[in-house]
Residue frames as a rotation matrix with the C-alpha (Angstrom) as fourth column:
UNK 1
0.358 -0.633 -0.687 -10.39
0.732 -0.266 0.627 5.95
-0.580 -0.727 0.368 35.25
UNK 2
0.978 -0.080 -0.191 -8.69
-0.163 -0.866 -0.473 9.22
-0.128 0.494 -0.860 34.27
UNK 3
0.248 -0.933 0.259 -5.35
0.372 0.339 0.864 8.73
-0.895 -0.118 0.431 32.53
UNK 4
-0.196 -0.424 -0.884 -3.20
-0.686 -0.584 0.433 9.67
-0.700 0.692 -0.176 29.54
UNK 5
0.142 0.266 0.953 -4.20
0.476 0.826 -0.302 8.19
-0.868 0.496 -0.009 26.19
UNK 6
-0.816 -0.554 0.164 -3.36
0.368 -0.280 0.887 8.73
-0.445 0.784 0.432 22.52
UNK 7
0.347 0.872 -0.345 -5.48
0.082 -0.395 -0.915 10.98
-0.934 0.289 -0.209 20.29
UNK 8
-0.563 -0.501 0.658 -5.34
0.654 0.217 0.725 10.72
-0.506 0.838 0.205 16.48
UNK 9
-0.041 0.479 -0.877 -6.24
-0.376 -0.821 -0.430 13.66
-0.926 0.312 0.214 14.24
UNK 10
0.107 0.137 0.985 -7.59
0.625 0.761 -0.174 11.90
-0.773 0.634 -0.005 11.15
UNK 11
0.966 0.242 -0.086 -7.52
0.098 -0.659 -0.746 15.09
-0.237 0.712 -0.661 9.07
UNK 12
0.401 -0.897 -0.184 -3.74
-0.878 -0.434 0.202 15.26
-0.261 0.080 -0.962 9.46
UNK 13
0.011 -0.401 0.916 -3.19
-0.216 0.893 0.394 11.48
-0.976 -0.202 -0.077 9.21
UNK 14
-0.027 -0.108 -0.994 -1.89
-0.995 -0.098 0.038 10.24
-0.101 0.989 -0.104 5.85
UNK 15
0.869 0.448 0.210 -2.08
-0.447 0.893 -0.054 6.55
-0.212 -0.047 0.976 6.74
UNK 16
0.227 -0.876 -0.426 1.66
-0.822 0.063 -0.567 5.99
0.523 0.478 -0.705 6.36
UNK 17
0.782 0.216 -0.585 1.64
0.023 0.927 0.373 3.37
0.623 -0.305 0.720 9.15
UNK 18
-0.248 -0.965 0.085 4.75
-0.060 -0.073 -0.996 4.59
0.967 -0.252 -0.040 11.00
UNK 19
-0.260 0.218 0.941 2.81
-0.931 -0.315 -0.184 5.05
0.257 -0.924 0.285 14.25
UNK 20
0.804 0.595 -0.007 1.36
-0.582 0.789 0.198 1.53
0.123 -0.155 0.980 14.00
UNK 21
0.450 -0.732 -0.511 4.85
0.185 0.636 -0.749 0.11
0.874 0.242 0.422 13.51
UNK 22
-0.481 -0.713 0.510 6.10
-0.287 -0.421 -0.860 2.04
0.828 -0.560 -0.002 16.56
UNK 23
0.157 0.634 0.757 3.31
-0.957 -0.090 0.274 0.88
0.242 -0.768 0.593 18.87
UNK 24
-0.788 -0.588 -0.182 4.69
-0.517 0.792 -0.325 -2.17
0.335 -0.162 -0.928 20.71
UNK 25
-0.682 0.592 0.429 1.24
-0.214 0.400 -0.891 -2.90
-0.699 -0.700 -0.145 22.14
UNK 26
-0.859 0.347 0.376 -0.53
0.500 0.409 0.763 -3.04
0.111 0.844 -0.525 18.76
UNK 27
-0.311 0.772 -0.554 -2.99
0.515 -0.354 -0.781 -0.36
-0.799 -0.528 -0.288 19.88
UNK 28
0.033 0.261 -0.965 -2.93
-0.573 -0.786 -0.232 1.43
-0.819 0.561 0.123 16.50
UNK 29
-0.245 -0.061 0.967 -3.91
0.658 0.722 0.213 0.02
-0.711 0.689 -0.137 13.12
UNK 30
-0.832 0.047 -0.553 -4.31
-0.421 -0.703 0.573 1.51
-0.362 0.710 0.605 9.66
UNK 31
-0.378 0.809 0.451 -7.98
0.655 0.578 -0.488 1.11
-0.655 0.111 -0.747 8.74
UNK 32
0.578 0.606 0.547 -9.33
0.806 -0.316 -0.501 2.50
-0.131 0.730 -0.671 5.46
UNK 33
0.177 -0.629 0.757 -6.19
0.650 -0.504 -0.570 4.58
0.740 0.592 0.320 5.02
UNK 34
0.270 -0.053 0.961 -6.23
-0.519 -0.849 0.099 6.20
0.811 -0.525 -0.257 8.49
UNK 35
-0.778 -0.548 -0.307 -4.60
0.022 0.465 -0.885 5.39
0.628 -0.695 -0.350 11.83
UNK 36
0.329 0.918 0.221 -7.14
-0.413 -0.071 0.908 4.19
0.849 -0.390 0.356 14.40
UNK 37
-0.650 -0.374 0.662 -6.90
-0.756 0.226 -0.615 3.40
0.080 -0.899 -0.430 18.11
UNK 38
-0.402 0.510 -0.760 -8.32
-0.224 0.751 0.622 -0.13
0.888 0.420 -0.188 18.11
UNK 39
0.488 0.585 -0.648 -8.79
0.555 0.365 0.748 -0.35
0.674 -0.724 -0.146 21.89
UNK 40
0.539 -0.252 0.804 -8.15
-0.580 -0.803 0.137 1.94
0.611 -0.540 -0.579 24.86
UNK 41
0.909 -0.145 0.391 -7.05
-0.252 0.555 0.793 -1.09
-0.331 -0.819 0.468 26.91
UNK 42
0.635 -0.712 0.300 -4.08
0.771 0.559 -0.306 -1.64
0.050 0.426 0.903 24.53
UNK 43
0.331 -0.489 0.807 -2.77
0.199 -0.800 -0.567 1.96
0.922 0.348 -0.168 24.81
UNK 44
0.075 -0.388 -0.919 -0.34
0.978 0.209 -0.009 2.55
0.195 -0.898 0.395 27.69
UNK 45
0.908 0.418 -0.007 -0.45
0.415 -0.898 0.147 6.33
0.055 -0.137 -0.989 27.19
UNK 46
0.255 -0.898 -0.358 3.34
0.537 -0.176 0.825 6.73
-0.804 -0.403 0.438 27.08
UNK 47
0.816 0.230 -0.530 3.30
-0.211 -0.736 -0.643 8.15
-0.538 0.637 -0.552 23.54
UNK 48
-0.156 -0.926 0.345 6.15
0.137 0.326 0.936 6.20
-0.978 0.193 0.076 21.93
UNK 49
0.053 0.284 0.957 4.30
0.947 0.290 -0.138 6.56
-0.317 0.914 -0.253 18.62
UNK 50
0.780 0.414 -0.469 4.18
0.316 -0.908 -0.276 10.37
-0.540 0.067 -0.839 18.65
UNK 51
0.102 -0.849 -0.518 7.76
-0.372 -0.515 0.772 10.95
-0.922 0.114 -0.369 17.55
UNK 52
-0.584 -0.314 0.749 7.27
0.454 0.638 0.622 8.69
-0.673 0.703 -0.230 14.51
UNK 53
0.399 0.847 0.351 4.42
0.811 -0.148 -0.565 10.75
-0.427 0.510 -0.747 13.02
UNK 54
-0.643 -0.700 0.310 5.66
0.754 -0.510 0.413 13.10
-0.132 0.499 0.856 10.30
UNK 55
-0.348 0.627 0.697 2.36
0.458 -0.535 0.710 15.00
0.818 0.566 -0.101 10.10
UNK 56
-0.945 -0.029 0.326 1.81
-0.257 -0.552 -0.793 15.90
0.203 -0.833 0.514 13.77
UNK 57
-0.171 0.958 -0.229 -1.40
-0.431 0.137 0.892 13.86
0.886 0.251 0.389 13.83
UNK 58
0.201 0.197 -0.960 -0.76
0.594 0.754 0.279 12.26
0.779 -0.626 0.035 17.24
UNK 59
-0.292 -0.253 0.922 -1.08
-0.581 -0.719 -0.381 13.83
0.760 -0.647 0.063 20.67
UNK 60
-0.617 0.117 -0.778 -1.61
0.608 0.699 -0.376 12.67
0.500 -0.705 -0.503 24.25
UNK 61
-0.242 0.566 0.788 -4.56
-0.518 -0.763 0.388 13.84
0.821 -0.314 0.477 26.32
UNK 62
-1.000 -0.006 -0.028 -5.71
0.022 0.471 -0.882 13.13
0.019 -0.882 -0.471 29.85
UNK 63
-0.285 0.958 -0.016 -9.28
-0.870 -0.251 0.424 11.91
0.403 0.135 0.905 29.96
UNK 64
0.105 0.420 0.901 -11.57
-0.690 0.683 -0.238 9.16
-0.716 -0.597 0.362 31.24
UNK 65
0.066 -0.146 -0.987 -10.57
-0.873 0.470 -0.128 5.92
0.483 0.870 -0.096 29.52
UNK 66
0.951 0.210 -0.227 -10.51
-0.117 0.923 0.366 2.18
0.286 -0.321 0.903 30.10
UNK 67
0.552 -0.776 0.307 -7.50
-0.532 -0.044 0.846 1.05
-0.642 -0.630 -0.437 32.11
UNK 68
0.030 -0.664 -0.748 -4.43
-0.930 0.254 -0.264 -0.24
0.365 0.704 -0.610 30.31
UNK 69
0.735 0.310 0.604 -4.57
-0.519 0.830 0.206 -4.06
-0.437 -0.465 0.770 30.40
UNK 70
-0.220 -0.948 -0.231 -1.22
-0.924 0.126 0.360 -5.79
-0.312 0.293 -0.904 29.93
UNK 71
-0.501 0.090 0.861 -2.82
0.013 0.995 -0.096 -9.26
-0.865 -0.037 -0.500 29.79
UNK 72
0.609 0.785 0.113 -5.20
0.199 -0.013 -0.980 -8.13
-0.768 0.620 -0.164 27.06
UNK 73
0.482 -0.534 -0.695 -2.25
-0.825 -0.544 -0.154 -6.70
-0.296 0.647 -0.703 25.12
UNK 74
-0.570 -0.742 0.353 -0.36
-0.602 0.669 0.436 -10.01
-0.560 0.036 -0.828 25.29
UNK 75
-0.133 0.622 0.772 -3.41
0.381 0.751 -0.539 -11.89
-0.915 0.222 -0.337 24.02
UNK 76
0.783 0.448 -0.432 -3.98
-0.131 -0.559 -0.819 -9.30
-0.608 0.698 -0.378 21.28
UNK 77
0.111 -0.837 -0.535 -0.37
-0.939 -0.265 0.220 -9.51
-0.326 0.478 -0.816 20.06
UNK 78
-0.645 -0.297 0.704 -0.48
-0.177 0.954 0.241 -13.31
-0.743 0.031 -0.668 19.96
UNK 79
0.286 0.847 0.448 -3.68
0.433 0.303 -0.849 -13.21
-0.855 0.437 -0.280 17.89
UNK 80
0.712 -0.092 -0.696 -2.14
-0.536 -0.712 -0.454 -10.68
-0.454 0.696 -0.556 15.52
UNK 81
-0.359 -0.932 -0.053 0.92
-0.803 0.280 0.526 -12.88
-0.476 0.231 -0.849 15.08
UNK 82
-0.472 0.248 0.846 -1.21
0.229 0.961 -0.154 -15.94
-0.852 0.121 -0.510 14.35
UNK 83
0.608 0.789 0.086 -3.24
0.350 -0.169 -0.921 -13.98
-0.712 0.590 -0.380 11.81
UNK 84
-0.259 -0.814 0.519 -0.04
0.919 -0.042 0.392 -12.83
-0.297 0.579 0.759 10.07
UNK 85
0.681 0.716 0.154 -1.53
0.729 -0.644 -0.233 -9.37
-0.068 0.271 -0.960 10.14
UNK 86
0.853 -0.216 -0.474 1.21
-0.035 -0.932 0.362 -6.93
-0.520 -0.292 -0.803 11.08
UNK 87
-0.015 -0.996 -0.088 4.76
-0.030 -0.088 0.996 -7.80
-0.999 0.017 -0.029 9.99
UNK 88
-0.403 -0.204 0.892 3.95
0.758 0.472 0.450 -8.88
-0.513 0.858 -0.036 6.46
UNK 89
0.382 0.639 0.668 1.84
0.892 -0.443 -0.087 -5.84
0.241 0.629 -0.739 5.60
UNK 90
0.332 -0.327 -0.885 4.15
0.491 -0.741 0.459 -3.21
-0.805 -0.587 -0.085 7.12
UNK 91
0.997 0.062 0.036 4.81
0.065 -0.572 -0.818 -0.35
-0.030 0.818 -0.574 4.69
UNK 92
0.228 -0.974 0.001 8.35
0.390 0.092 0.916 -0.49
-0.892 -0.209 0.401 3.34
UNK 93
0.892 -0.137 -0.430 10.27
-0.438 -0.495 -0.750 1.45
-0.110 0.858 -0.502 0.75
UNK 94
0.635 -0.661 0.400 13.02
0.535 0.750 0.389 -0.67
-0.557 -0.033 0.830 -0.76
UNK 95
0.781 -0.459 -0.423 16.12
-0.589 -0.766 -0.258 1.26
-0.205 0.451 -0.869 -1.74
UNK 96
0.786 -0.496 0.370 18.80
0.536 0.844 -0.008 -0.49
-0.308 0.205 0.929 -3.74
UNK 97
0.187 -0.816 -0.546 22.39
-0.347 -0.575 0.741 0.46
-0.919 0.051 -0.391 -4.40
UNK 98
0.786 0.004 -0.618 23.50
-0.616 0.088 -0.783 0.44
0.051 0.996 0.071 -8.00
UNK 99
0.066 -0.795 0.604 25.70
-0.491 0.501 0.713 -2.54
-0.869 -0.343 -0.357 -8.59
UNK 100
-0.095 -0.206 -0.974 27.25
-0.978 0.204 0.052 -4.42
0.188 0.957 -0.221 -11.49
UNK 101
0.864 0.465 0.191 26.13
-0.490 0.865 0.111 -8.00
-0.113 -0.190 0.975 -11.81
UNK 102
-0.179 -0.943 0.279 28.93
-0.813 0.302 0.498 -10.46
-0.554 -0.138 -0.821 -11.15
UNK 103
0.519 0.351 -0.779 29.22
-0.805 0.508 -0.308 -12.96
0.288 0.787 0.546 -13.93
UNK 104
0.057 -0.494 0.867 30.10
-0.364 0.799 0.479 -16.59
-0.930 -0.343 -0.134 -13.54
UNK 105
-0.881 -0.473 -0.005 30.83
-0.184 0.333 0.925 -18.87
-0.436 0.815 -0.381 -16.44
UNK 106
-0.798 0.581 0.161 27.16
0.541 0.572 0.616 -19.73
0.266 0.579 -0.771 -16.89
UNK 107
0.193 0.958 -0.211 24.92
0.964 -0.145 0.225 -17.19
0.185 -0.247 -0.951 -15.17
UNK 108
-0.706 -0.271 0.655 24.23
0.182 -0.962 -0.202 -13.51
0.685 -0.023 0.728 -14.70
UNK 109
-0.579 0.519 -0.629 22.52
0.766 0.080 -0.638 -12.62
-0.281 -0.851 -0.444 -11.40
UNK 110
-0.357 0.564 0.745 19.39
0.409 -0.623 0.667 -10.54
0.840 0.543 -0.009 -11.99
UNK 111
-0.963 -0.025 -0.269 18.47
0.256 -0.410 -0.876 -7.92
-0.088 -0.912 0.401 -9.41
UNK 112
-0.072 0.997 -0.036 14.84
0.995 0.069 -0.076 -7.32
-0.074 -0.041 -0.996 -8.46
UNK 113
-0.717 -0.097 0.690 13.43
0.309 -0.932 0.190 -3.89
0.625 0.350 0.698 -9.39
UNK 114
0.312 0.902 -0.298 10.78
0.692 -0.001 0.722 -3.94
0.651 -0.431 -0.625 -6.64
UNK 115
-0.656 -0.579 0.483 10.88
0.173 -0.739 -0.651 -0.71
0.734 -0.344 0.585 -4.61
UNK 116
-0.366 0.569 0.737 7.83
-0.868 -0.494 -0.050 -1.00
0.335 -0.658 0.674 -2.31
UNK 117
-0.653 0.281 -0.704 6.13
0.361 0.932 0.037 -3.42
0.666 -0.230 -0.710 0.06
UNK 118
-0.243 0.292 0.925 3.39
0.282 0.934 -0.220 -4.54
-0.928 0.207 -0.309 0.37
UNK 119
-0.972 -0.102 -0.212 2.21
-0.173 -0.301 0.938 -4.76
-0.160 0.948 0.274 -3.23
UNK 120
-0.536 0.842 0.065 -1.32
0.817 0.498 0.290 -6.17
0.212 0.209 -0.955 -2.85
UNK 121
-0.501 0.328 0.801 -3.75
0.074 -0.906 0.418 -3.27
0.862 0.268 0.430 -3.31
UNK 122
0.586 0.784 -0.204 -5.81
0.242 0.070 0.968 -4.21
0.773 -0.617 -0.149 -0.26
UNK 123
0.501 -0.462 -0.732 -2.73
0.864 0.226 0.449 -3.98
-0.042 -0.858 0.513 1.97
UNK 124
-0.458 -0.739 0.495 -1.09
0.769 -0.608 -0.196 -0.83
0.446 0.291 0.847 0.56
UNK 125
-0.056 0.375 -0.925 -1.59
0.736 -0.610 -0.292 2.33
-0.674 -0.698 -0.242 2.63
UNK 126
0.596 0.361 0.717 -2.98
0.774 -0.494 -0.395 5.22
0.212 0.791 -0.574 0.59
UNK 127
0.962 -0.264 0.070 -0.60
-0.273 -0.920 0.280 7.51
-0.010 -0.289 -0.957 2.51
UNK 128
0.570 -0.802 0.176 2.56
0.678 0.581 0.450 5.49
-0.463 -0.138 0.876 1.86
UNK 129
0.294 -0.486 -0.823 5.43
-0.167 -0.874 0.456 7.92
-0.941 0.003 -0.339 1.14
UNK 130
-0.693 -0.642 0.328 6.50
0.174 0.292 0.940 6.11
-0.700 0.708 -0.091 -2.04
UNK 131
-0.022 0.772 0.635 3.15
0.964 0.185 -0.192 6.98
-0.266 0.608 -0.748 -3.67
UNK 132
0.476 0.235 -0.848 3.70
0.232 -0.963 -0.136 10.74
-0.848 -0.132 -0.513 -3.60
UNK 133
0.389 -0.247 -0.887 4.26
-0.779 -0.603 -0.173 12.19
-0.492 0.758 -0.427 -7.09
UNK 134
-0.369 -0.550 0.749 4.73
-0.183 0.833 0.521 8.62
-0.911 0.055 -0.408 -8.34
UNK 135
-0.295 0.270 -0.917 4.42
-0.916 0.194 0.352 6.92
0.272 0.943 0.190 -11.69
UNK 136
-0.269 0.268 0.925 2.17
-0.699 0.606 -0.379 4.20
-0.663 -0.749 0.025 -10.31
UNK 137
-0.758 0.051 -0.651 1.68
-0.457 0.671 0.584 0.73
0.467 0.740 -0.485 -11.80
UNK 138
-0.007 0.794 0.608 -1.70
-0.821 0.343 -0.457 -0.96
-0.571 -0.502 0.649 -11.31
UNK 139
-0.562 -0.448 -0.696 -1.08
-0.780 0.567 0.265 -4.54
0.276 0.691 -0.668 -12.39
UNK 140
0.670 0.724 -0.166 -3.18
-0.665 0.685 0.298 -7.69
0.329 -0.089 0.940 -12.68
UNK 141
0.354 -0.605 0.714 -1.50
-0.763 0.255 0.594 -10.28
-0.541 -0.755 -0.371 -10.50
UNK 142
0.713 -0.112 0.692 -1.02
0.349 0.913 -0.212 -12.80
-0.608 0.393 0.690 -13.36
UNK 143
0.961 -0.253 -0.114 1.02
-0.239 -0.549 -0.801 -10.36
0.140 0.797 -0.588 -15.47
UNK 144
0.243 -0.957 0.158 4.47
-0.951 -0.202 0.235 -10.85
-0.193 -0.208 -0.959 -13.89
UNK 145
0.017 -0.196 0.980 4.13
-0.153 0.968 0.197 -14.62
-0.988 -0.153 -0.014 -14.44
UNK 146
0.733 0.349 0.584 3.30
0.489 0.326 -0.809 -14.26
-0.472 0.879 0.069 -18.13
UNK 147
0.903 -0.383 0.194 5.79
-0.129 -0.672 -0.729 -11.49
0.410 0.634 -0.656 -18.99
UNK 148
0.555 -0.727 -0.403 9.35
0.779 0.625 -0.055 -12.73
0.292 -0.284 0.913 -18.56
UNK 149
-0.521 -0.831 0.197 10.97
0.729 -0.553 -0.404 -9.28
0.444 -0.067 0.893 -18.51
UNK 150
0.519 0.850 0.092 8.31
0.652 -0.464 0.599 -7.55
0.552 -0.251 -0.795 -16.40
UNK 151
0.491 -0.365 -0.791 10.80
0.696 -0.381 0.608 -6.14
-0.524 -0.849 0.067 -13.87
UNK 152
-0.538 -0.835 -0.115 13.14
0.576 -0.463 0.673 -4.54
-0.615 0.296 0.730 -16.41
UNK 153
-0.612 0.331 0.718 10.41
0.660 -0.287 0.695 -3.42
0.436 0.899 -0.043 -18.81
UNK 154
0.190 0.865 0.465 7.83
0.309 -0.502 0.808 -1.94
0.932 -0.010 -0.362 -16.43
UNK 155
0.731 0.280 -0.622 8.82
0.628 0.078 0.774 -2.04
0.265 -0.957 -0.119 -12.77
UNK 156
-0.223 -0.973 -0.054 12.12
0.921 -0.193 -0.339 -0.16
0.319 -0.125 0.939 -12.83
UNK 157
-0.949 -0.307 0.075 11.80
0.256 -0.886 -0.386 2.84
0.185 -0.346 0.920 -10.45
UNK 158
-0.402 0.878 0.259 8.01
-0.554 -0.458 0.695 2.64
0.729 0.136 0.671 -10.14
UNK 159
-0.727 0.275 0.629 5.84
-0.511 0.395 -0.764 1.62
-0.458 -0.877 -0.147 -7.17
UNK 160
-0.702 0.457 -0.547 3.36
-0.265 0.546 0.795 -1.17
0.662 0.703 -0.262 -7.90
UNK 161
-0.420 0.642 0.641 -0.03
-0.681 0.244 -0.691 -2.31
-0.600 -0.727 0.335 -6.60
UNK 162
-0.888 0.055 -0.457 -1.59
-0.304 0.676 0.671 -5.57
0.346 0.735 -0.584 -7.76
UNK 163
-0.392 0.799 0.457 -5.00
-0.526 0.213 -0.823 -7.22
-0.755 -0.563 0.337 -7.74
UNK 164
-0.937 0.194 0.290 -7.34
0.342 0.674 0.654 -9.55
-0.068 0.712 -0.698 -9.59
UNK 165
-0.723 0.686 -0.083 -10.48
-0.690 -0.723 0.033 -7.86
-0.038 0.081 0.996 -10.96
UNK 166
-0.178 0.671 -0.720 -12.25
-0.391 0.623 0.678 -11.23
0.903 0.402 0.152 -11.32
UNK 167
-0.078 0.080 -0.994 -11.62
0.607 0.795 0.016 -12.80
0.791 -0.602 -0.110 -7.91
UNK 168
-0.799 -0.299 -0.522 -11.26
0.600 -0.455 -0.658 -9.71
-0.041 -0.839 0.543 -5.70
UNK 169
0.201 0.892 -0.404 -13.79
0.831 -0.374 -0.412 -7.05
-0.519 -0.253 -0.817 -4.64
UNK 170
-0.293 -0.335 0.895 -13.76
0.871 -0.480 0.106 -4.55
0.395 0.811 0.433 -7.53
UNK 171
0.612 0.591 0.525 -15.84
0.320 -0.792 0.520 -1.96
0.724 -0.150 -0.674 -5.66
UNK 172
0.810 -0.417 -0.412 -13.38
0.392 -0.138 0.910 -2.02
-0.436 -0.898 0.052 -2.76
UNK 173
-0.147 -0.930 0.336 -10.54
0.911 0.004 0.412 -1.54
-0.384 0.367 0.847 -5.22
UNK 174
0.109 0.272 0.956 -12.30
0.662 -0.737 0.134 1.45
0.742 0.618 -0.260 -6.78
UNK 175
0.953 0.291 0.085 -12.57
0.120 -0.619 0.776 3.05
0.279 -0.730 -0.625 -3.34
UNK 176
0.544 -0.814 -0.204 -8.95
0.537 0.151 0.830 2.22
-0.645 -0.561 0.519 -2.46
UNK 177
-0.268 -0.641 0.719 -7.59
0.963 -0.194 0.185 3.58
0.021 0.742 0.670 -5.75
UNK 178
0.498 0.511 0.701 -9.72
0.454 -0.842 0.291 6.70
0.739 0.174 -0.651 -5.29
UNK 179
0.943 -0.196 -0.269 -8.03
0.195 -0.327 0.925 7.27
-0.269 -0.924 -0.270 -1.91
UNK 180
0.102 -0.980 0.170 -4.60
0.791 0.183 0.584 6.77
-0.604 0.075 0.794 -3.43
UNK 181
-0.173 -0.133 0.976 -5.25
0.878 -0.470 0.092 9.22
0.447 0.872 0.198 -6.27
UNK 182
0.752 0.532 0.390 -6.78
0.287 -0.796 0.533 11.82
0.594 -0.288 -0.751 -3.93
UNK 183
0.915 -0.347 -0.205 -3.98
0.156 -0.166 0.974 11.62
-0.372 -0.923 -0.098 -1.37
UNK 184
-0.067 -0.991 0.117 -1.08
0.424 0.078 0.902 11.69
-0.903 0.110 0.415 -3.83
UNK 185
0.487 0.150 -0.860 -0.24
-0.597 -0.662 -0.454 13.87
-0.638 0.734 -0.233 -6.82
UNK 186
0.283 -0.360 0.889 0.43
0.442 0.872 0.212 10.98
-0.851 0.333 0.406 -9.19
UNK 187
-0.472 -0.501 -0.726 2.51
-0.490 -0.535 0.688 11.79
-0.733 0.680 0.007 -12.25
UNK 188
-0.323 0.362 -0.874 0.92
-0.850 0.295 0.437 8.93
0.416 0.884 0.213 -14.15
UNK 189
0.047 0.383 0.923 -0.98
-0.618 0.737 -0.274 5.68
-0.785 -0.558 0.271 -13.81
UNK 190
-0.483 -0.241 -0.842 -0.11
-0.828 0.438 0.349 2.62
0.284 0.866 -0.411 -15.90
UNK 191
0.315 0.669 0.673 -2.62
-0.735 0.620 -0.273 -0.25
-0.600 -0.409 0.687 -15.95
UNK 192
-0.556 -0.555 -0.619 -1.14
-0.803 0.551 0.228 -3.59
0.215 0.623 -0.752 -17.05
UNK 193
0.100 0.701 0.706 -3.53
-0.684 0.564 -0.463 -6.51
-0.723 -0.437 0.536 -17.51
UNK 194
-0.696 -0.311 0.648 -3.87
0.123 0.837 0.533 -9.81
-0.708 0.450 -0.544 -19.35
UNK 195
-0.897 0.297 -0.327 -5.71
-0.408 -0.277 0.870 -10.22
0.168 0.914 0.370 -22.65
UNK 196
-0.679 0.686 -0.260 -8.49
0.684 0.720 0.114 -12.36
0.266 -0.101 -0.959 -21.13
UNK 197
-0.113 0.718 0.687 -11.81
0.299 -0.635 0.713 -10.45
0.948 0.286 -0.143 -20.93
UNK 198
0.708 0.469 -0.528 -12.23
0.612 -0.035 0.790 -10.55
0.352 -0.883 -0.312 -17.15
UNK 199
-0.079 -0.858 -0.508 -8.83
0.967 -0.189 0.169 -8.92
-0.241 -0.478 0.844 -16.67
UNK 200
-0.506 -0.055 0.861 -9.95
0.501 -0.831 0.242 -5.75
0.702 0.554 0.448 -18.44
UNK 201
0.616 0.744 -0.260 -11.91
0.607 -0.238 0.758 -5.05
0.502 -0.624 -0.598 -15.25
UNK 202
-0.053 -0.728 -0.684 -8.71
0.924 -0.295 0.243 -3.46
-0.379 -0.619 0.688 -14.00
UNK 203
-0.795 -0.148 0.588 -9.32
0.459 -0.781 0.424 -0.64
0.396 0.606 0.689 -16.49
UNK 204
0.207 0.960 0.189 -12.81
0.378 -0.257 0.889 -0.17
0.902 -0.112 -0.416 -15.07
UNK 205
0.502 -0.090 -0.860 -11.33
0.863 -0.006 0.505 0.11
-0.050 -0.996 0.075 -11.56
UNK 206
-0.550 -0.815 -0.183 -8.79
0.781 -0.579 0.232 2.71
-0.295 -0.015 0.955 -12.69
UNK 207
-0.652 0.337 0.679 -11.29
0.348 -0.663 0.663 4.77
0.674 0.668 0.315 -14.68
UNK 208
0.452 0.883 -0.126 -13.93
0.485 -0.125 0.865 4.83
0.749 -0.452 -0.485 -11.92
UNK 209
0.293 -0.430 -0.854 -11.32
0.916 -0.128 0.380 5.76
-0.273 -0.894 0.357 -9.32
UNK 210
-0.778 -0.598 0.192 -10.00
0.627 -0.724 0.289 8.61
-0.033 0.345 0.938 -11.46
UNK 211
-0.267 0.776 0.571 -13.53
0.283 -0.503 0.816 9.93
0.921 0.380 -0.086 -12.01
UNK 212
0.639 0.569 -0.518 -14.34
0.617 0.024 0.787 9.72
0.460 -0.822 -0.336 -8.29
UNK 213
-0.063 -0.777 -0.627 -11.08
0.960 -0.218 0.174 11.44
-0.272 -0.591 0.760 -7.33
UNK 214
0.864 0.444 -0.239 -11.85
0.348 -0.868 -0.354 14.51
-0.365 0.223 -0.904 -9.43
UNK 215
0.132 -0.902 -0.411 -8.25
-0.331 -0.431 0.839 14.56
-0.934 0.025 -0.356 -10.66
UNK 216
0.937 0.060 -0.343 -6.83
-0.348 0.181 -0.920 14.32
0.007 0.982 0.191 -14.15
UNK 217
0.139 -0.898 0.418 -3.95
-0.478 0.308 0.822 11.88
-0.867 -0.314 -0.387 -14.45
UNK 218
-0.012 -0.213 -0.977 -2.30
-0.978 0.205 -0.032 10.55
0.207 0.955 -0.211 -17.64
UNK 219
0.267 0.182 0.946 -3.13
-0.503 0.864 -0.024 6.86
-0.822 -0.470 0.322 -17.91
UNK 220
-0.372 -0.418 -0.829 -1.60
-0.914 0.319 0.249 4.14
0.160 0.851 -0.500 -20.06
UNK 221
0.547 0.621 0.561 -3.45
-0.633 0.746 -0.208 0.88
-0.547 -0.242 0.801 -20.73
UNK 222
-0.386 -0.766 -0.514 -1.21
-0.918 0.372 0.134 -2.08
0.088 0.524 -0.847 -21.59
UNK 223
0.732 0.664 0.153 -2.50
-0.660 0.746 -0.086 -5.51
-0.171 -0.038 0.985 -22.62
UNK 224
-0.421 -0.891 0.168 -0.31
-0.849 0.452 0.273 -8.59
-0.320 -0.028 -0.947 -22.16
UNK 225
0.231 0.465 -0.855 -0.81
-0.766 0.628 0.134 -11.80
0.599 0.624 0.501 -24.14
UNK 226
0.884 0.168 0.436 -1.03
-0.418 0.701 0.578 -15.17
-0.209 -0.693 0.690 -22.44
UNK 227
0.779 -0.624 0.059 2.04
0.577 0.677 -0.457 -16.29
0.245 0.390 0.888 -24.38
UNK 228
0.348 -0.656 -0.669 4.03
0.759 -0.221 0.612 -13.44
-0.550 -0.721 0.422 -22.84
UNK 229
-0.623 -0.543 0.563 4.12
0.768 -0.559 0.311 -10.48
0.146 0.627 0.766 -25.22
UNK 230
-0.549 0.430 -0.717 2.81
0.059 -0.836 -0.546 -6.91
-0.834 -0.342 0.433 -25.16
UNK 231
-0.277 0.546 0.791 -0.24
0.923 0.381 0.060 -6.88
-0.268 0.747 -0.609 -27.44
UNK 232
0.224 0.467 0.855 -1.40
0.654 -0.723 0.224 -3.28
0.723 0.509 -0.467 -27.19
UNK 233
-0.545 -0.352 -0.761 -0.52
0.786 -0.530 -0.317 0.03
-0.292 -0.771 0.566 -25.52
UNK 234
0.153 0.694 0.703 -3.07
0.725 -0.563 0.398 2.85
0.672 0.449 -0.589 -25.36
UNK 235
-0.841 -0.434 -0.322 -2.38
0.540 -0.645 -0.540 6.33
0.027 -0.628 0.777 -23.91
UNK 236
0.051 0.891 0.451 -5.25
0.548 -0.402 0.733 8.43
0.835 0.210 -0.509 -22.55
UNK 237
-0.966 -0.216 0.142 -6.19
0.011 -0.584 -0.812 11.05
0.259 -0.783 0.566 -19.95
UNK 238
-0.126 0.952 -0.279 -9.31
0.766 0.272 0.583 10.80
0.631 -0.140 -0.763 -17.79
């Protein structure tokens, strides 16, 4: 049938995810850093997502398309909810007001320094606004458990992405980091990993991504000891 349906200009799309969040039918997903229409039957053609796009990448066109199917949408949304796919991976920038910790007789509340969500590299959108001109941390996921003062020492004011170079897909991470570096003018990249040999694979991921991106970014390599101390800090440019 001929009807109105969303059109996504991938060249303009930055993968920020705002359109996906605005689509009540779940018709749009961020796939490989770009917004995609996952099914014509999920799109009602009303264009509620258009006003959320900051890049002008969304338009409505009238063309032959599968009919909007409300029953299919309900089933799709239930499956998404069961898979824990959407709400937990929604791009968020966390802004905190400066505040003085209130002391009790025995404790001092400690405020988190986390400023972005999600943090897992596979889930982070390469077009997330908090990545633009950022001092990005690429951190092995064991580091915050070993380093007691990780938040105050490294995380303060910096976005973070985490991963495990031993258990996760390193080649996927190279591609994802390449997208992030290409799409954002990073001020710097800090790689923080554990002293165990397999964890140094995070350096490999960073170096290969920088080479593939064709950009030159100052990089700092920091090694953390299992007992919870900074063992080595190396500055370099690739």
